[in-house]
N, C-alpha and C positions, 0 to 999 in steps of 0.2 A: 086151976090146971090149964096149961097152954094147950091149944088145939091145933094140931097139924097132922098131916098124913105121911105115909111112907113115900109118896111122890114128892112131898116137900123136902123130906130128908135127902132123897136122891138128887133133887134139883140143887140143893145147897152143896152137896158133895161134889157134883159136877162143876159148880161155879167156883168152889174154893179149893178142891183137892183134899178136903179134910176127911178123916175117917168117919165111919158110920156113927160110932158112939159119941164122938166129938160133935158131929152135926146135930144129933138128937139133943145133946146137952145144950148146944148153942140155941136151938129153937125153943127149948124149954125155958132157958134163962131169958129169952127175948119175947116170950109170949107168942111165938109163932111168926114174928115179924122177920121176913127173910133178910132185909137189909141190915137190921139190927143184929141178926144172928151172924151174918158175914162179918160185921164189924167186931163182934164178940170174939170170933175165931181169929181175926187178924190181930187183935190186941194181945192175944195169948200165943201168937206165933204158930197157930194151927192151920192157917190158910196158906196154901202153897202157890205163890205167884211168881217165884223166881224163874221157873221154867218157861215163862211167857216172853222173857226178855229178848230171845233170839228170833222172835217172829216179826215179820215186816209190819211196820206201822206208818204207812204213807198217807193215811187219812188223818183228820183232826179238825181243829178250829183255831182261829186267831181272834184276838181282841186288841183294841187300841184305846188309849186314854190320853187326853190332853187336859192338863189342869194348870192354868197359868203358864209358867215358864218350864213346866215339867211335862214330858211325854213318855209314854211307855207302850210297848207291844209285848204281848204274851202269846205263846204258841203251845198248844197241847196236842200231842200226837196220839193216834189210836189206829186200830186195824180196819175198821169199817165205817162207812159214812152213816150207817144206822146209829152207831154209838155217838158219832160226832154231832149228829143233829138232836140228840136227846137233851132235854132241859137241864138235867144235872151236869152234863158235860159242858154245855154252853155257859151255864152259870159258873162253873169252876174256872173256865178260862178267863171269863170276865173278872172274877174275883182275883185271879192271879195278876191280871193287868192292873187292877186297882191297887193291890197291895205293893206291887213293884213301884208304881208311881208315888205312892205315899211314903214308902219306907226304904226302897232300894231293892236291887236284884236279889240279894240274899234272903229277903223276906218271903220268897216263895216257899222256904222251908217251913214256914208257919202253917202252910196248908198241906203238909205231907200226909197227915192223917186222912184228909178228904181224898187225896190222890190215891193212897193205898186202898181206901174203901171202894173207890170207883173201879180200880183194877180188879178187885175181888168180885164185885157185883157184876161187872161186864165180862170178866174172864178174857180180857184182851191185854196186849202189850201197850199200856198207856203210860206215856212219860212226857215230861216237860221238854219242849223243843227250844227254839230260839227265844231269848229274852233280851229286850232292848230297853234302856232307860236313858233319857237325856235330860239335862238341865241346861237351858240356853241362857246366855247373858241378857241382862236388861236391855231392852230396845230391839232385840231380835224377835222375829216372828216365827211362831211354831203352829203348824196345823197338820191335819191328818185326813186320811180317807180309809174307809173300811167297806170292802165289797162283801155283801151278804148274799148267801145262796142257801136255800132251804132252811132258813132260820139260824144259820151259823155264819160267823165271819170266815171268809176263805182267803182274803187278800188285804193285808194291812200295810199302810204307808205312813211314815212321818217325814215331814219336810221342815227344815230350818232355813229362814231367809235373814239376811242382813239388809234391811230396806224393803221396799215394796209394801204389800198389804196382805192381810189374812186371806182375802179372796184369791189373790195371786198364788199364795202358798197352797191353798186348797186345789186350785186348778192344776197346778203342777203335780200335786199328790195324785189326783185322778189320772193324769197322763201316765205317771209312773206305774200305777196299778195295772194299766192295760198294756203299756209298752215294755215293762219289766227290764229296764236297762241295768246291766251289771255294774257299770261304772259311771261316775259323775263327770269326769273330764278325761281327755285323751291321755294325759300323762299317768293315769292310773292303770291303763291297759298294760299287762305284763308283756315284756319284750318277747318272751317265749311264745305267747299266744299269737303275737303279730307275725313272728317268723313262721309259725305253723301255718297260719293263714296265707302267708306269702308263698310257701311251698305248694299249698293246695291250689292257689290261684295260678301258679306257673304250670302246674300239671293240667289244669283245665284248659289254659290257653294253648298248650302244646297239643292236647288231645283234639282241640278244635281246628288244628292246622294253621294257626296264626303265623304270619311271617316272623322269622327269628328276630329281625331288627325291631319289630313292633312289640315283642313280648314284654320287655321291661316296663314300657309305658302302660301297657294293658294291665300288667300285674299291679303296678302302683295304683291305678284307678280302682281295681277290684278290692285291693286291701284298704284303700281309703274309704270306699263305700262301706266295707265291713266295719271299720272302726266307727264310722258315724252311726251305724246301727247299734253299736255297743255302748256309746257314750251319751248320757242324758242330755248334756248341754248342746249336742249337735243333732239330736233327733228332731224331726219335724213335729211340731205340736199337733196332737191328735185332733184338736178342734179347728185347726187352721194350718194345714200342711205347708202353706207358703212361708210360715215363720218357724224358726228353730226355737228350742227352749231358751237358748241364750238371747235371742232377739226378743222373746216374750218377756224376759226378765227386765229389760231396759237397764236402768241404773241400779237395780237390786242385785245382790249377790246370793247365789244358792250355796249355802255353807255346807250342807250335807243332807243326805236322805237315807232312810232305812226302809226296807221292804221285806215282809215275811208273808209267804203265801203257801197254801197247802200243796204239797209236792215238792217244796223247796228244801 
């Protein structure tokens, strides 16, 4: 006979939204194991997690994998950093990255049972966020960086180079992690964003009482500085601000980068 208390039943009901008799049945069938009981309820459609979906989930964890010419990033969202730092959560996001690298982005569906179980056990809006998978051509260099905080990945970067070295790719990945550039090159910046920045710059220049004839040149300078902050290739390298990333690359070409971080 399974041993559990009325408090165990209440805890399971609060975690799953199941009815009292269903919760008792689940604990009986699972020999009092709370996690197994939650899984038992989920498998029978008795755990109610759908109402969590509209709750904000800006916390979470990320993981990154590089295996030969394949790279992957997985992002798992949740509501609290307490859940994000838990071993089962960190393990799941790493397994998501591993399976994406091995089998492709759709392979995350193979872990749907574990995802549902963790939703039930933690009673949070937990969902898969950004998933990235690359396969790079032979001869290209692929490297990554993962910034870890409180035992979980919080900032993951992939970098692909044509030429250069693995060390160079890693150094650039570290730079990206801290600089968070939205774009690789100037031609990727949307014209609408540039125009918005131009209008803002003109407003600032006029508010500062700059001479009318000087305003166009001042605005051009402000907008150009803003673009350099947005574009990876034109950013000063964090370890040597006398060099831009473009200068750091030398003869190598930065083909692309991907970054996923908590809060993004």
